[in-house]
Structures are given as structure tokens and as C-alpha cells.
N, C-alpha and C positions, 0 to 999 in steps of 0.2 A: 755487185748488186745484180739481181735478175738472173738470167740463165748465163752463167759465167762461161761455160763451154761455147755456147752460141755466140756470145760477145767476142770471144777470142777468134772463133772461126770467121765471123763477119769482119773483124779487124784485119786478119790475114788476107781475106779476099780483097778488101779495100786497098791494102798495101800493094798487093800484086797487080792491082789495076792502075797504079800510079804510072804516069809517063816516066820512062827511064829507070824504073825500079822493077826488079823481078825477085820474087820469093824463091830461094834456093832450097831451104830446109827449115823444118820446125821441130822443136823438141816435143816430147810428151808434155801433157799438162800436169803440173804438180800442185797439190793443195798445200798451202803454207799458212802457218799461224801468223796472225798480225804481229808486226815487229814493234811498233811504238805505241799505238793505241790498241790495247789488248781486248777491250770490251766490244768486239764486233766479230762478224763471221770470218771464217778462214778465207783466204784469197786463192784464186786460181792463177798460176803463173806459167808462162811459156816464153821461150826464146825463139826468135825467128832470124834466120840468116837471109840477107838480101844482097843482090848485086845492083849497083847503080851505074848508069851510063856516066861518061865523063862530064856531062852537062849538069848532073845532079850533085849539089854540094851537101855537106852535112846539115847546113842551115836549111836548105830546101827540104831535105828529108824530115827534119824536125818540124818545120812548118806544116808539111803535109800530114805528119802524124798528129799534130794538134788539131788539124781540121778533121781528121778521121775521128778523133776523140769527141769533138763537138757533134759530128754527124751521128755518132752512136749514142749520144745523150749524156756525155760527161758534163757534170756540173762541179766546178771547183768551189767547195764550201769549206771543207775542213782538211787541213794537211794530215795525211796518214789515215784519213777516214774512209768509209766505204765509197766505192765509185764503180761505175759501169765498166770502165776500161781505163787503163793507164799505159800509155805507150812511150817508151824512152829510146833514145839513141844510146846504146851502150858503148859501141865502138864504131869507128868509121875507118876501116883499114888499119893502118898503123898511125893515123893522124893523132896528134895531140892538139886539142882545141880548148882555149879558155877565153870565152867571150861572156858578155853580160847574160845572154840567153841560152848558151850552150857550153857545157863542159864535157869533153870526150878525152879519155875514157870517162864513163859516168862516174861521178865522184864517190858514190857509195857502193858501187858494184862489188868491190873486193871485200866488203863487210857483210855481204848478203848471200847466204847459201841458196836462197830462192832464186837468185840470178845465176850463180856459178854452177850449181848442179845441173840445171837444164842446158846451160851453155856448154858444159862438158859433154853432155849427151850428143850434141850435134857437131862439136868441134874439139875433140879430145886432144889434138896436137896444137891448139891455138896458144900462141904466146901473146901476152899483153905488150903494149908498146914499151914497157919498162923491162921486158925480157923474161918476166916470170910466167910460168905455165899455170894453167887453171888448177891442176892438182896441188901444186905448191901453195897457191893462195888458199885453197880450201883447207889445207892442212893446218892453217893458222886459226881456223874458226872452230867454235864449238857448235855442232849441229848433229842432227840425226835424220836419216832418211829411211823410211819404211814404205815399200811399194811406191805409191805416188804421193806420199806425205813427207813434208820437211818441217822439222822443228828446229828452232834456233833461239 
């Protein structure tokens, strides 16, 4: 919703200003068709790589991301519906976390080309905690990329 590119830039700036967190890299912005609720505008998706100091846990990062969402005007009304911003922890090193409020790796990331394509752009050699590479996971999905657009 709104100026999606500006929302992503603002989110990255807010993430980079967090104590103990530093943005290392960001993918290009990809325009992607809605996945579950189709009758809405396309989404703008981007993946950002950060480093965290030893004092920052995955839960700390998630809580900070939720606060940034609130600051930028996110209102949680409808699952998969339009939103100003949606920030997720996809990976946290090679950690595997399953708690009530956080699952890492993100439980649906391997089903979503709109996550994997931008992630591949900034981390082509990345292996998921289960040992699979991004290209291997992408090869199991049906999707199409043209310029900055992803269909799935």
C-alpha cells in the first residue's frame, strides 16, 4: 500500500539504525503477483541481509521488525491482504528455531519464488540449514521471472 519503494527504503533505514544490527546487502525490488488473495495490487518484495551482534537474538530481531512495521503504519486486518510493509525473519544464521512466535527458517520461504529469487540475488551460495541450495529449492517451484516481475 502507498509508495511501496519508499516503504521498503524506510524499513531498511530503520533496520540499519537498530542497536546491534547492520544492513549488509539488499536485493533489487521485485514486483510479484499476490499469492493467496489474488484480487489486490501486486506486491513489492525485497530481501535484506543483516549482521547482528552477539547480544541480538532472533527474537530480538523479530520484535524490532514488528515495531518497525507499526512505526511505518502496518495494520493487521486481513491475512494475505494489502499492507504498508511486511517484515519477516527468513533465516538467522544456520539456527533452526521453533517457538510460538517465531519459526526459522521461515516456514513458507521455500514455497515462495518472491522470497527465493531476491535471496538468490544477494546470496547465491547460501545453503539452508537443511543443506539445500537456493537454486535447488527454486527448481522445485513453478514460477516465471521477467525483468523485475515474478509470477507464481
